[in-house]
C-alpha positions in Angstrom: 61.6 19.8 49.8 64.6 17.5 50.8 66.1 15.6 48.0 66.0 12.3 48.3 69.5 10.4 48.5 69.3 6.9 46.5 71.5 4.8 48.0 69.5 5.5 51.5 65.7 5.3 49.1 67.5 2.0 47.9 68.0 1.2 52.2 65.0 1.4 52.8 64.0 -0.3 50.6 65.7 -3.8 51.1 65.2 -2.8 54.6 61.1 -2.5 53.9 61.7 -5.9 51.7 63.1 -8.1 54.1 60.9 -7.1 57.0 57.8 -8.6 54.0 59.5 -11.6 52.9 60.4 -12.7 57.1 56.5 -11.4 57.6 55.4 -14.1 54.8 58.2 -16.8 55.7 56.3 -16.4 59.6 53.0 -16.3 58.1 53.0 -19.6 55.9 55.2 -21.4 58.6 52.0 -21.3 60.5 49.5 -22.3 57.7 51.8 -25.1 57.9 51.8 -25.9 61.8 47.9 -24.8 61.2 47.3 -28.1 58.6 49.4 -30.3 60.6 47.7 -30.0 63.5 44.1 -30.2 62.2 45.7 -33.6 60.8 46.6 -34.0 63.8 43.0 -33.3 65.0 41.5 -35.3 62.7 44.1 -38.6 62.6 43.2 -38.6 66.9 39.8 -38.4 66.3 39.7 -41.2 63.8 42.4 -43.3 66.8 39.6 -42.8 69.8 36.5 -43.7 67.9 38.6 -47.2 65.9 37.7 -45.8 62.4 39.0 -48.1 60.3 39.2 -48.7 55.9 40.9 -45.7 53.5 39.4 -42.6 55.4 42.0 -43.6 58.4 44.8 -44.9 55.6 44.8 -41.6 54.0 44.5 -39.5 57.1 47.5 -42.0 58.5 49.6 -41.7 55.9 49.8 -38.2 55.6 50.0 -37.8 59.2 52.9 -40.0 58.9 54.8 -37.7 56.0 54.1 -34.5 57.2 52.9 -34.2 61.3 56.2 -35.5 63.6 58.5 -33.8 60.9 56.9 -30.9 60.9 56.8 -30.6 64.5 60.3 -30.5 65.0 62.2 -29.3 61.9 58.8 -26.3 62.1 61.2 -24.7 65.3 64.1 -24.5 63.1 63.2 -21.6 61.1 66.2 -23.1 58.1 64.0 -20.2 55.9 64.4 -22.2 52.2 60.8 -24.0 52.3 62.5 -26.8 49.6 65.1 -27.7 52.5 62.3 -27.5 55.4 59.5 -29.9 53.7 62.4 -32.6 51.6 63.6 -32.7 56.2 60.0 -32.8 57.2 59.3 -36.0 55.4 62.7 -37.6 56.1 62.6 -36.8 60.0 58.8 -38.0 60.0 59.7 -41.5 58.7 63.5 -41.7 60.8 61.5 -40.6 64.5 58.3 -43.0 63.9 61.6 -45.4 63.1 63.0 -45.0 66.8 59.4 -44.5 68.4 57.9 -48.6 67.0 61.4 -50.1 67.2 61.3 -48.5 70.9 58.1 -50.1 71.2 58.6 -53.2 69.7 61.6 -53.6 71.6 60.3 -53.6 75.1 57.5 -55.3 73.6 54.4 -52.8 73.6 53.6 -52.7 70.6 49.7 -51.8 69.7 49.3 -49.1 67.0 46.7 -47.8 68.4 48.2 -46.8 71.4 51.6 -45.6 69.4 49.4 -43.8 67.1 47.6 -42.1 69.8 50.7 -40.6 71.8 52.5 -39.5 68.4 49.6 -37.1 67.7 49.1 -36.3 71.9 53.2 -36.3 71.6 53.3 -33.7 67.9 50.3 -31.2 68.9 51.8 -28.4 72.3 54.8 -28.5 69.0 52.3 -27.6 66.5 49.9 -25.2 68.3 52.4 -23.4 69.2 54.1 -22.8 66.1 50.5 -21.9 64.7 49.4 -19.3 67.8 53.9 -17.9 67.1 53.4 -15.2 64.6 50.0 -13.3 66.2 52.3 -13.8 69.6 55.0 -11.6 67.9 54.8 -9.4 65.3 58.6 -8.4 65.4 60.7 -10.2 62.2 62.2 -13.1 62.9 
């Protein structure tokens, strides 16, 4: 039997913890992206089916607060959940304001069309973020 060096053991343990934390963060980020992707698809379905009333208002509000921002912020991997959540809401609102201003400026303001366009634009990023942990096994 060989004697275990406490420094070596601490180093291996801290390396294991770092890998476990990175894996948990990757899984959480993927789960948030999956929820946002589902919300995106629900909103797109409600827009396509021309549903109005409380279901569309609630889905639209949740969509506007989360989806566009997470499509951008989720790619940054900031490794700080509070920062990512706050930034996702801020980026969502800011990007929707920019899209709305562009639509009004060019005289193409149609809420249904803008809503569908934003849903379709966010979908590739969300799908990629959802599937990314399954493609790479190395810690990020």
